C-alpha positions in Angstrom: 87.8 22.0 7.6 91.3 23.0 6.7 94.2 23.8 8.7 95.4 26.9 7.8 99.1 27.0 6.2 101.1 29.6 8.1 104.6 29.3 6.3 106.9 31.5 4.2 107.0 29.9 0.9 107.7 26.3 -0.1 110.3 23.7 -0.6 110.8 20.4 -2.1 110.4 18.0 0.9 113.5 16.1 1.9 113.0 13.0 4.0 115.3 14.5 6.5 113.2 17.7 6.8 110.0 15.5 7.8 109.1 14.5 11.3 108.8 10.8 11.6 105.3 9.2 11.9 104.0 6.5 13.7 101.9 3.6 12.2 98.7 5.3 10.9 95.1 4.1 11.2 93.9 2.3 8.1 97.2 3.3 6.2 97.1 0.0 4.2 93.4 0.7 3.3 94.3 4.3 1.9 97.1 2.9 -0.2 95.0 -0.1 -1.5 92.3 2.5 -2.6 94.7 4.6 -4.7 96.6 1.6 -6.0 95.0 1.6 -9.3 95.3 5.5 -9.8 98.3 7.2 -11.3 99.5 8.8 -8.4 98.4 5.3 -6.6 100.7 3.4 -8.6 103.7 5.1 -7.1 102.0 5.5 -3.6 100.8 1.7 -3.4 104.5 0.6 -2.8 104.0 2.1 0.8 101.5 -0.3 1.8 103.1 -3.0 4.0 106.2 -1.7 4.3 108.2 -0.6 7.7 107.6 3.4 8.4 111.2 4.1 8.7 112.2 2.2 5.5 109.3 4.0 3.8 110.4 7.4 5.3 113.5 7.2 3.6 112.2 6.7 0.2 109.5 9.4 0.8 110.8 12.3 -1.8 111.7 9.7 -4.4 108.2 8.2 -5.2 107.8 8.3 -9.0 104.6 10.3 -9.1 106.5 12.9 -7.2 109.6 13.8 -8.9 108.6 17.2 -10.1 110.7 20.0 -9.4 109.7 22.6 -6.6 107.2 25.2 -7.6 108.5 28.3 -9.4 106.3 30.5 -7.5 108.3 33.4 -6.2 109.1 33.9 -2.5 111.4 32.7 0.0 111.4 28.9 0.9 110.4 28.1 4.4 112.8 26.6 6.7 110.2 25.8 9.5 110.0 22.3 10.5 106.9 20.5 9.2 104.2 19.5 11.7 104.6 15.9 13.0 102.4 13.7 10.5 100.5 12.2 13.7 99.7 15.7 14.8 98.6 16.7 11.3 96.4 13.9 10.9 94.7 13.5 14.2 93.9 17.1 15.1 91.6 18.5 12.4 88.4 20.5 11.9 86.2 18.5 9.4 82.7 18.9 10.9 81.2 16.4 8.2 82.8 13.8 11.0 82.4 15.5 14.1 82.5 18.7 15.9 85.7 18.0 18.1 89.1 18.0 16.8 89.6 14.5 17.5 86.5 13.3 16.0 87.4 13.2 12.3 90.3 10.6 12.7 88.0 8.5 14.7 85.1 8.9 12.1 86.3 9.3 9.1 87.2 5.7 8.2 83.5 5.4 6.6 84.5 7.8 3.8 84.5 5.9 0.6 87.0 7.5 -1.8 86.5 5.1 -5.1 84.9 5.5 -7.1 84.9 9.5 -7.0 84.5 11.8 -9.5 84.6 15.8 -9.8 82.5 17.9 -11.9 83.8 21.2 -13.3 80.9 23.4 -14.8 79.3 26.5 -15.2 80.9 29.4 -17.2 83.4 27.1 -19.0 83.8 26.3 -22.4 84.7 22.7 -21.7 82.6 21.1 -18.7 84.0 17.9 -17.7 83.4 15.2 -15.3 86.5 13.8 -14.3 87.3 10.7 -12.0 90.1 10.8 -9.4 92.4 9.0 -11.8 91.8 11.5 -14.5 92.4 14.3 -12.2 95.6 12.6 -11.1 96.7 12.2 -14.7 95.7 15.8 -15.9 98.6 17.3 -14.9 101.1 14.5 -13.6 104.0 16.4 -14.8 103.2 19.6 -12.8 102.8 17.5 -9.5 104.9 19.5 -6.9 105.3 19.1 -2.8 104.6 22.6 -1.7 105.7 23.1 2.3 103.0 25.6 3.3 101.3 27.1 6.5 98.1 26.4 7.5 96.4 28.7 9.9 92.7 28.6 12.2 94.1 30.3 15.5 96.3 27.3 15.8 98.9 26.3 12.7 100.6 23.6 11.0 103.3 23.3 8.5 102.2 20.8 5.9 104.1 19.4 2.7 101.2 19.1 0.5 101.1 17.2 -2.7 99.3 18.6 -5.9 99.3 21.2 -8.4 98.0 24.7 -9.2 94.2 24.4 -9.6 94.8 26.9 -12.6 96.2 23.9 -14.4 92.4 22.2 -14.5 90.9 25.8 -15.0 92.9 26.4 -18.0 91.7 23.1 -19.4 88.2 23.8 -19.1 88.5 27.5 -20.5 86.6 29.7 -18.2 84.0 32.2 -20.2 85.0 35.8 -19.9 81.6 36.2 -18.0 83.2 34.1 -15.3 84.1 36.1 -12.0 84.0 33.4 -9.3 84.6 29.9 -8.7 82.6 27.7 -6.2 83.5 24.8 -4.7 81.0 21.9 -3.5 81.9 19.0 -1.3 80.5 15.9 -0.7 77.5 15.5 1.8 76.6 12.1 2.3 75.0 11.0 5.8 75.7 7.5 5.3 79.4 8.3 5.2 79.4 11.4 7.2 78.1 11.1 10.8 78.4 14.9 11.4 76.0 16.2 8.9 73.3 15.1 11.5 74.2 18.0 13.4 72.7 20.6 11.3 75.4 23.1 12.4 76.1 24.0 8.6 74.0 24.2 5.6 75.2 21.1 3.8 76.7 20.5 1.5 79.8 22.5 2.4 80.6 25.1 0.0 83.2 27.6 -0.5 84.2 30.1 -3.1 87.1 32.4 -4.5 87.5 35.0 -7.0 88.6 33.9 -10.4 91.9 35.6 -10.0 92.6 34.2 -6.6 91.6 30.8 -8.0 94.3 31.1 -10.8 96.8 32.0 -8.5 99.6 29.3 -8.7 99.6 29.2 -4.9 96.0 27.8 -4.8 96.4 24.3 -4.9 94.5 21.0 -5.7 95.9 18.6 -3.4 95.7 14.8 -3.5 98.2 14.0 -0.8 100.5 15.2 2.3 104.2 14.1 3.5 104.5 12.1 0.3 101.4 9.8 0.8 97.6 9.9 -0.1 95.5 12.3 1.5 93.9 10.8 4.6 90.4 10.7 5.0 90.0 13.2 7.8 92.3 15.6 5.9 90.1 15.9 3.0 90.7 12.7 0.8 90.9 12.0 -2.1 91.1 15.8 -3.4 91.0 19.0 -1.8 91.7 22.8 -2.1 94.7 24.5 -0.5 94.5 28.3 -0.2 97.6 29.1 2.0 97.3 32.7 2.4 93.3 32.3 3.9 92.1 31.0 6.8 91.5 27.2 7.0 87.9 27.0 6.4 88.5 28.4 2.7 90.1 25.2 1.6 87.3 22.9 1.0 87.9 19.1 1.7 86.5 16.4 -0.5 85.6 18.3 -3.5 82.6 16.8 -5.9 82.1 19.8 -7.9 84.0 23.2 -9.1 81.5 25.4 -10.5 82.5 28.8 -12.5 79.9 31.9 -12.0 79.5 35.1 -12.4 78.2 35.9 -9.1 80.0 35.6 -5.5 78.8 32.0 -4.5 77.7 31.6 -1.0 79.8 29.9 1.2 79.2 27.6 4.4 80.4 29.9 7.2 79.7 33.2 5.6 76.0 31.8 5.5 75.9 30.4 8.9 77.4 33.6 10.6 77.8 36.6 8.4 79.2 39.0 10.9 81.9 36.4 11.9 83.1 34.7 8.4 83.6 37.1 5.5 83.8 36.1 2.1 87.5 36.5 1.7 88.8 35.4 5.0 92.4 36.5 4.3 94.6 35.8 7.3 94.8 39.1 8.7 96.1 39.9 12.4 94.5 43.6 12.0 91.0 41.9 11.9 89.8 40.3 15.2 87.0 37.6 15.1 84.2 39.4 17.1 84.8 36.5 19.7 88.6 36.5 19.9 91.9 38.1 18.7 93.5 36.8 15.3 96.8 38.6 16.5 98.4 35.5 17.5 98.4 31.5 16.7 99.5 28.5 18.4 101.7 26.3 16.6 100.2 22.6 17.0 103.2 20.2 18.1 105.3 22.7 20.4 104.1 22.5 24.0 100.4 22.1 23.6 97.8 24.7 25.2 100.9 26.4 27.2 102.8 26.9 24.1 104.1 30.4 23.5 101.9 31.9 21.0 103.3 33.3 17.8 102.6 36.6 15.6 99.9 35.9 13.2 101.4 37.0 9.7 99.7 38.9 7.4 98.4 36.8 4.2 100.1 34.2 6.6 103.4 35.2 5.1 102.4 35.2 1.5 102.1 38.7 1.2 105.0 39.3 -1.4 102.9 36.7 -3.7 99.4 37.6 -3.2 98.9 41.2 -1.9 98.7 42.3 -5.3 95.2 40.7 -5.7 93.6 43.1 -3.1 95.2 46.2 -4.4 93.2 49.2 -3.3 90.9 47.0 -1.1 89.8 47.9 2.5 90.6 44.6 4.1 88.9 45.3 7.2 85.7 45.8 5.2 86.5 43.1 3.1 87.4 40.7 5.8 
């Protein structure tokens, strides 16, 4: 699953702000798989280069020259989580229940060919391959430095664009109220599916107005590079004001509906995981407090905890979506 973004706002990621990474397992393979795509043409130049030299050029990749997002709000001054930590401590149950298993097991995921269906209550349903998705809003690609939260937190520079750019092109019908996200479920590639811990495929959902918010992202990369498999390659959702499991990985379908869709964790434990799952320090999980969080990379299990921020610090941007709602009832 996703790591919650717990950072106030965004900023165009400069090389001086990003923690240096070590050589990453299968890095060359990731670059090669996207070498024929729109973003891949730019990202392929990373393959075979010295890591330090590549780092110096990270913010200058041709596919990532867009200006920072114009979403209102304060720019974060928090340092990005080390790439090594962000790519080795993951919730992605399709590849194992332990947080260290996805990085070990996700090499079996084949990210090409890959298509995503956009269907349901839309005027122009489409099935797009990953290259078409990348090209769809190539001029709108941005780097968003956002927080992720799941009781532990990270700061991730995501590469992508607002999901609304895609939804506008398929033209939602007036009857569409919700968006369902369906992820890949292939036992041949995903050993974790044998666990039966969830009702596969993993599904998530948003209200349409949440999905259209400019901070709801389709992400294709992180740290200026192609998404690693264990982080949701080749395309994932990022909803930074919600707990991480709302940000579905490895999407294969986006479906607009008139009814609230069932979601994986809500179906598994309705009393623990609500449909909205907004980051809210005032609403405890039945088995633990959510008032504090631990930042990965800051001293391990004994690191001093931080206070969890309402809406993960994005209240100025998203609180109006929930005006008048009892957020303890609609958790």
